N, C-alpha and C positions, 0 to 999 in steps of 0.2 A: 383349321377350323376348329373353332370352337364350340362348346356343348349344345348353346342356342344354334349358332349357324347350323349346325348339323342337323339338330333336330327339326329346325324351320326347312332346310332344304329337304330332309326326308318325308316332309309333310307335301311339298309340290312336287316331289317326287310320284309319291303316291299316289296323290289327285292326277298328275299329269298319267300315270300307268294304269289308272282305273279307267279314266275315260279313252286311252287309247285303247286299252283290253275291248271295251265297249263298242268299239268301231272297228274293232279287227286290226290294226293297224300295232306298229313299233317305230319307237322314235329315237333308239338311243343314239345311235350313229350321227341323224339330222343333230341332235342336242350338243354333241361333242363337236360337228363343226360348227355350230352356232357360235359355240364357247369360242373356238380359237377365232372366229370369224370377229365377234365382239374383242378378244383382249386385242385382238392385233388393230383396233381402228384407235387410232388416238384420238381423235376428236371426244372418245367419251371417257376420256380419264381427266378431261380438262375441269377440275375442282368448282369453276364459276358456272360450268351449264348446267340448266336448270332438270327438271324431273320431266316437263313436257319435251323439251327440245331433246332430251336424251330418247325418249318415248318414240319422238319422229324418225330418228337417226336407227332405231333398232329395227323398226317397224319396215324401213324402207333398206336395210341391208338382208334381213329377214325375207322381203319380198325380192331381193335381187338374187337370192340363194336358193327361190321356190322352194320356201320351207313350206311344210304342211300347215292346213289352218289350226291343227292342235300346237304344235311348236310356235306357230306365232302369235298366237294368243297368250302363251305362255309368258315370252320373252317381252310381249307388250305387257302384261300384268307385273311381271319383274321389273320393268323399264318405269312402269307408270308410280311402284312402291318403292321404288328407288333402291332396288335390291339384284340390280343386275350383277354384281359380284358372287351371288350366290348360283350362278347358272351352271357354275362346273361344278360344283357339290352335287346339284341337283341333277345334272348328267350321271356324276358317278353312282350318284342312289338310285336313279331310273335303271342302270345298267346292271345295279347288283338284282332291284328288283327282279327283271327279265333274266339276267341270268338263274336267280334262284326258282324261277318258273318253269327252267327247261332243264333244273338238275345239274347246272352248271356252275362249277365253282372257280371265282378269280383267282389267280396265282400271280405273284408279283418275283419275278427273280433278280437279282442283281449281281452283276460278275463284274471282275476286274478289267476285261476284252471283251467286244461283242461276240455272243454264242455262235457258232455255226449252226446252220439248217439243220444237221444231222445232231448235234448236241441239243437243240432245241426241242424235235422231236422225241428224241429218246428221255431226256426230262420231261415233257408233256406225256409219256405215257408211260412214266414211273411216277410221275402225279394223280394220272388218272386211276390208280390204285386205290387212292384216298376218296373219290370220287366219281360220280358217271362222269363226268365231263371236265375238263378244266380250259379253262381260257387264261394265257399264258402272255403276261406283257413283261418285258423286258429292260434292264437301265444298266447303261454302264457307268461303276464307280471307281477309277483308280485305287483308290484309299484302301481296298479292301484285300490289296495286293494278289491274291489266289483266292481259288473256292469260289463259295456260292452263298448267297443270304436270299432263302426263299421265305416269302410272306402268303399264308394261303389259309382262311378259312378263321381267322381271326389268333393264327400264332406263327412264331417265327422261327424258321428251321435256320440257326448262323453256323455256316460251316467254312467261313472265311478265316484267312491266315491271320488277318489283322488281330480277330478275335482268339486265336489260337496263341498269338504271341503277347496279348496284352495279359491270358491268363498265366502263360510260361512268367510274364513279368511278374506278376501277383504272389506265384509260387516261390520264385527265386526271393523276392523282396522278406517273407514270412518266414523264411529259413534262414536269413541272414541277421 
């Protein structure tokens, strides 16, 4: 995500958040589902498809998924302005706003193997000491060899074996 698309996605997310908040609703999960559904639709990736045709397809998909009127309006607006590619970024920005309102900090953990439920729960409890509540997402990346990489509140905590080996390699190269 570039700086300008990130700022644009945050503006759409803020507008949606304000409207949803005024109407007493939330749309974070619904936005993620819409984004996944649109990504899966092959017809929307055709470069020859015009903005009006995309708008019709998107409206039909959102109605089939029984999207709320607020999300339907947002998706229709993005489609009419040929900005459907922003939907995933808007969903992420919206989730960040909703989490901030609830005092929840989003954290992402990267591990070499999938975390067991007990490990995940222990990690959530350990990270909860840094925030009121933690929303943890996990990702598996075998390239880190072992350990964990945690991204939370704009910081990265890298306890991976890959990073330790790289540091050792640099020290050995500097000493010889």
